[in-house]
N, C-alpha and C positions, 0 to 999 in steps of 0.2 A: 731335865725336862719334867714338867709336871705329870703326876700320875693321873690315872683315869678318873679319880675322884675330885679333880680340880676343874672348876668351871671359870671361864673368862666372862666377866660382865663388862660390856662396852657401854659406857654411860653417855647418852645424849650427843652422839656424833651427828649433829643436824646442821642444816645450812645456816640457820639464824645464829648459831654459836661460832660460826667460822667467819673469816674475813669477808666483809660485804654484807653480813647478816645484821639483823635488828639488835642483837645482843652479842656482838662479836667478841670472841676471846682471842687476844693476840697470838698468832701462830697456831690457831686451832686446826687449820688444815694440814699443818706439818706432821701431825701424828697419824693421819689416815693410813698411810702405807705401812708404818711400823705396826699399827694395830692389825692390819690385814695379815702381816707376816706372823704375828703372835697367835692368831686364830688357829694356825695349823698345829700348835703344840697342846691344844686343850681338847678334852673329850666333849665339851659342850660350850656353846657360845650363846650368851643372852645379850640382846640389844635393848637398852631402855630408850624411850622416846617421849620427850616433853610434848604434851598434847592438850593445849589450853583452849577453852572456849573464848570468844572475843570479849566477853564480859568478865573475864577472870579478875578476882579481887586483888591479885598481885600486880596488876598493870597500873602504872602511875596515871595513865589517861582516864582510868575509871574512878579516880579520886580528884574531883575538881580542885585546881590550885596546887596539887602536889607535884613535886619535882621527881623525875627518875632518880633512883638510888637513895632517896630519902627513906627513913624508917618510920613505920607506924605500928601501933599496937592493934593486934587482931585478937579475937577470943582465944586463939591457940598460942599467943605470944608475939614477939616482935617479927615484923615482916618487912623486908626490903621491897620497895616499889620499883618494879623493872619497866623498861620500855616494853611495849607489847611485842611478844615473840612466840614462835612455835604455835601459831593459831591453827587449830584443827583443819587439816586438808590443804593448808597453804604450802607453797614451795619452801618457805622458811622452816616449816615443821618436818620437811622431808629429810631423810638421811643424806649426808654428803654423797654426791654421785659416785665417788671413787671407793666408798666403803663397800666391803664384800658382804652385802646383806644376805646373799645366798648361803652363807656359812652358818647363819643363825638358827638355833634350835627354837628360840622363843624371842618374840618382840613384845616387850612389856611397856604399855603406855601409862603415863602418870601425869598428874596435874589436870585431869579432865573434870574434876569437881570445881565449879566456879567459885565456891566460897572458901577454898583452902588451897594453899600451895603444896607442892610435893617435890622436895629436893631429893629425898632418899628413894632408892629403888624398893625399899622394904615397907616404909610407912609414909602416910601423909605427914605434914608438918605438925600435926597435933600429937605425933608420936604414939598414937593409939590405933588409927585406922590402917589396917594392913593392905598392901597391894596384892598379896597372894604369892609373891616371889619366894618367901620362906618355904611355904608348903610345896611349891614346885621343886625347889632344890632338894628338900628332904625326901620327897617321893622318889626322886631320881638317885638318891644316895650320895649327894655331894656334901663333903664336909670342909673343903677348902675352896676359897674364892680368890680370884685375882681381878683387880679392878683397873680400868684405864678409861680415858675419855675426858669429857668436859662437864663442868669446869672443876678443876682440882679442888678448889677451896669451897665449893658449894655441893653440887650433886654427887661428885665422886666422894668427897669427905664424909658427907652425911650417910651415904650408902655404906661406906667402909665401916664407919663407927657402928651403925645399926647391925651390920652383918656380924661384927665382932661381939656385940652385946647379945646377939642371938646364939652365940656359941660356935660360929664358923671360924675357921682359921683364915684370916684375911690379909692379903698382900696388895699394895698399890705400887704399880710400876710408874714412878714419877716421870720418867722420860716419855712415857706415852700418855701424859696428861698436860694440860695447860691451865693456868689460873687466871681468874679475873683480877685478883689481888686488890680488893676494895678495902681501903683503910687498914692494910696489914692482914687481911683475911687469909692470905696464903700461909704465913707463919703460924697464925692461930690454928688453922686447920691441921697443919702438920703436927702441932703439939697435941691437939685434941685427938687426932688419930693414934698417935703413939700412946697417949694416956688410956685409950680404949683397947690397946693391945694389937693394933694394926702394924704390920711390918711395912716399912717404906723402903723400896728398892730403887 
């Protein structure tokens, strides 16, 4: 069982990433109950929540003629253009109704700046603008993090890599994640996480 210095970070368990949602991850709803059970083993639980304005630059519909899942260059690097999802205040942005949100110590919203996407729980996609999560974890004395949630190959992987780069001991429980797997992104994410020192379980 994890010690008191291990926090569980539950990434983006929202309706739009579950079956029937705008950017559904296959089997996304299958991990809700396993995540709820895991929560009991940790001293803190942090939930992240994608929280986009309708004019967000990562939405394909905001780029005339662009197809969803195409890639464009942004000032901060390459950006996948997604179907509009997790729009602030919408049902799609709400947590899955079966997720035990009452167990959360902190709900961290990300992606709310219209001009930049935010996969990681720690930084915007420019890898410079912090979300404040690092400070929160350090203030509370956490040095080990366990990540679960959606999607394995984007928000979970980016959060895990950034956590490891910041000096946290990071583990990803892969059975409690699901991947989009866009053009082999799952295998690439696994390799990138291992290269960053993340333990995959």
